[in-house]
C-alpha positions in Angstrom: -56.4 -0.7 -4.9 -54.6 1.3 -7.6 -53.5 -0.7 -10.6 -49.7 -0.6 -11.2 -47.8 -1.2 -14.4 -46.8 -4.6 -13.0 -48.9 -6.8 -10.6 -46.0 -7.5 -8.4 -46.0 -3.9 -7.3 -49.6 -3.9 -6.1 -48.8 -4.3 -2.5 -51.8 -4.5 0.0 -50.9 -4.0 3.6 -54.2 -5.5 4.9 -53.7 -8.2 7.6 -57.0 -9.8 6.6 -56.6 -12.1 3.6 -59.4 -14.3 2.1 -57.6 -17.3 3.7 -56.0 -16.7 7.0 -53.8 -19.3 8.7 -55.1 -18.3 12.1 -58.6 -19.4 11.0 -57.4 -22.8 9.8 -55.0 -23.8 12.5 -55.6 -24.2 16.3 -52.6 -23.0 18.4 -50.8 -25.7 20.3 -49.7 -25.0 23.8 -45.9 -24.9 24.3 -45.1 -23.9 20.7 -42.7 -21.0 21.0 -39.3 -21.9 19.4 -38.8 -23.6 16.1 -35.9 -24.5 13.8 -36.6 -24.8 10.1 -33.9 -27.0 8.5 -33.3 -27.9 4.9 -31.1 -30.9 6.0 -33.5 -33.8 5.6 -30.6 -36.3 6.2 -29.7 -34.7 9.6 -33.4 -34.5 10.6 -33.9 -38.2 9.7 -30.9 -39.1 11.8 -32.3 -37.4 14.9 -35.6 -39.1 14.4 -33.9 -42.5 14.0 -32.1 -41.9 17.2 -35.4 -41.4 19.0 -34.8 -37.8 19.8 -37.9 -36.4 18.1 -41.7 -36.6 18.8 -44.1 -35.6 16.1 -46.7 -33.1 17.3 -48.3 -31.8 14.1 -48.0 -31.9 10.3 -47.6 -29.4 7.5 -49.9 -30.6 4.7 -49.1 -29.9 1.1 -50.3 -31.4 -2.2 -46.9 -32.9 -2.9 -45.5 -33.8 0.5 -46.5 -33.7 4.2 -43.9 -32.5 6.6 -43.9 -33.6 10.2 -43.4 -31.0 12.9 -41.3 -32.4 15.7 -40.6 -31.6 19.3 -37.3 -32.2 21.0 -35.5 -31.0 24.2 -32.3 -29.0 24.0 -30.5 -27.9 27.2 -33.7 -28.6 29.2 -35.8 -26.4 26.9 -38.5 -27.5 24.5 -37.7 -26.7 20.8 -39.5 -27.8 17.7 -38.0 -28.6 14.3 -39.4 -29.1 10.8 -37.9 -29.7 7.4 -37.9 -26.6 5.2 -39.4 -26.4 1.7 -37.1 -25.3 -1.2 -38.5 -22.1 -2.8 -39.9 -18.9 -1.5 -43.6 -19.4 -1.9 -44.0 -22.7 0.0 -41.4 -21.6 2.6 -43.6 -18.6 3.3 -46.7 -20.8 3.6 -44.9 -23.1 6.0 -43.8 -20.2 8.2 -47.3 -18.7 8.2 -48.7 -22.0 9.5 -46.0 -22.4 12.1 -46.8 -18.9 13.4 -50.5 -19.8 13.5 -49.5 -22.8 15.8 -48.0 -20.2 18.2 -44.3 -20.1 17.3 -42.7 -16.7 17.4 -38.9 -17.4 17.5 -37.2 -19.1 14.6 -33.8 -20.2 13.4 -33.5 -21.4 9.8 -30.5 -23.4 8.7 -29.5 -24.5 5.2 -26.9 -24.3 2.5 -26.3 -21.7 -0.2 -24.3 -21.2 -3.3 -21.3 -18.9 -2.8 -20.4 -15.9 -4.9 -16.8 -15.7 -3.4 -14.3 -18.5 -4.2 -12.6 -17.9 -0.8 -15.7 -19.1 1.1 -15.0 -22.8 1.7 -17.6 -25.5 1.8 -19.1 -25.5 5.3 -18.1 -22.0 6.2 -21.0 -20.3 8.1 -22.7 -17.2 6.9 -25.2 -15.0 8.8 -27.4 -13.2 6.3 -28.2 -9.7 7.6 -30.4 -8.8 4.6 -31.6 -10.4 1.3 -31.9 -9.0 -2.2 -35.5 -9.5 -3.2 -35.1 -11.2 -6.5 -38.2 -13.4 -5.9 -41.9 -12.8 -5.8 -43.3 -13.8 -2.4 -41.8 -11.0 -0.3 -43.7 -8.5 -2.4 -47.0 -9.8 -1.0 -45.8 -9.0 2.5 -43.8 -5.8 2.3 -43.9 -2.7 0.0 -41.5 -3.0 -3.0 -37.8 -2.4 -2.1 -34.5 -3.8 -3.2 -33.7 -5.6 0.1 -35.4 -6.9 3.2 -33.4 -7.0 6.5 -33.2 -9.9 8.9 -34.4 -9.4 12.5 -31.6 -7.7 14.4 -32.3 -9.6 17.7 -32.1 -12.9 15.9 -28.8 -11.9 14.1 -27.4 -10.8 17.5 -28.3 -14.2 19.1 -26.6 -16.2 16.4 -23.5 -13.9 16.4 -23.2 -14.1 20.2 -23.3 -17.9 20.1 -20.6 -18.0 17.4 -18.3 -15.6 19.3 -18.6 -17.4 22.6 -17.5 -20.6 20.9 -14.9 -19.1 18.5 -16.9 -20.3 15.5 -15.7 -18.5 12.3 -18.4 -16.9 10.3 -19.2 -14.2 7.7 -22.0 -11.6 8.3 -23.2 -10.4 4.9 -26.0 -9.9 2.4 -27.6 -12.8 0.4 -29.3 -13.0 -2.9 -32.7 -14.7 -3.0 -33.9 -15.9 -6.4 -36.9 -17.9 -7.6 -35.0 -19.3 -10.6 -32.0 -21.4 -9.9 -31.5 -22.0 -13.6 -31.5 -18.3 -14.4 -28.5 -17.3 -12.3 -26.7 -15.7 -15.2 -23.1 -14.5 -15.0 -24.0 -10.9 -15.4 -26.6 -11.1 -12.8 -24.2 -12.8 -10.4 -21.6 -10.1 -11.0 -24.3 -7.4 -10.2 -25.2 -9.1 -7.0 -21.5 -9.3 -5.9 -21.2 -5.6 -6.6 -24.0 -4.9 -4.1 -22.4 -7.0 -1.4 -24.1 -10.4 -1.8 -21.8 -13.4 -0.8 -24.4 -16.2 -1.2 -27.4 -17.1 -3.4 -30.4 -19.2 -2.2 -34.2 -19.4 -2.7 -35.9 -18.6 0.6 -34.3 -15.9 2.8 -36.1 -12.8 1.4 -39.5 -14.4 1.7 -38.8 -15.7 5.2 -37.5 -12.3 6.4 -40.6 -10.6 4.9 -43.1 -12.9 6.5 -41.4 -12.6 9.8 -41.4 -8.9 9.6 -45.1 -8.8 8.5 -46.2 -11.1 11.3 -43.8 -9.5 13.9 -41.9 -12.6 14.9 -38.2 -13.2 15.4 -36.4 -15.1 12.7 -32.7 -15.5 11.9 -30.9 -17.7 9.4 -27.6 -19.6 9.2 -26.2 -20.7 5.9 -23.2 -22.8 5.1 -21.1 -22.4 2.0 -22.1 -24.8 -0.7 -21.6 -24.9 -4.4 -19.4 -22.2 -6.0 -20.9 -19.8 -8.5 -18.1 -17.3 -8.4 -16.1 -18.5 -11.4 -16.6 -19.0 -15.1 -17.8 -22.6 -14.5 -20.1 -23.9 -11.8 -18.3 -25.9 -9.1 -20.7 -28.3 -7.2 -18.0 -29.1 -4.6 -20.0 -32.1 -3.4 -21.7 -29.7 -0.9 -24.8 -31.8 -0.4 -22.8 -34.8 0.8 -21.2 -33.1 3.8 -23.2 -35.1 6.4 -21.1 -34.0 9.5 -21.4 -30.3 8.6 -25.1 -30.5 8.2 -25.7 -32.5 11.4 -23.5 -30.1 13.3 -25.2 -27.0 11.9 -28.6 -28.4 12.8 -27.4 -29.0 16.4 -26.1 -25.4 16.5 -29.4 -24.0 15.2 -31.3 -26.0 17.8 -29.1 -24.7 20.6 -29.3 -21.1 19.5 -33.1 -21.3 19.1 -33.5 -22.9 22.6 -32.0 -19.7 24.1 -33.9 -17.1 22.1 
């Protein structure tokens, strides 16, 4: 490989890494559709209601995440709790793909860069600004990475059929939640970002590299559009989070 000025620019397109998920994980029959949710409370509620069956585990040094199976509209769908941050989110997605999953819906919250986006308003990211590091190990350097068009279409069709209000726009993925400066936020707004989060660019990049379908639904959370940060109690909206997980499972079941 040719050495670049910065290591992050040294992209290698080889599919064969020193450690390959497919060499570590044995596929499980019937694994096709999977929801990755960041709503631990909503997932625990489903489990407490007896609606989930654990079929595998994502092992990590800090926490082990159960991979569950459930039934939605007569179809088998799996669901797992997401990991905050691009690097471990990518590793989780890699292992899920190795199990055999090739259709994904991700649901979570995001900070908003527009004050008019209310808490709970739904956003479909169509692309993500790559202000993180993981995506550069999966795709050549570029400013953005697009979400899978078929997945975006499936989400949008579901919303339109049920008159669910939504915004379709660009998101800003960052690795450093404590380095979202005012000037950088203004720059991202100028290029069309309406949300900021920590996983989308990496997830979109892995999905594109591995040729699987992945779409994402975000709900408006804390407000970063003003002079002062407004938390807006966004993480305590239990009904919103449970409803969005249910929506994600239903969309995924028909992909």
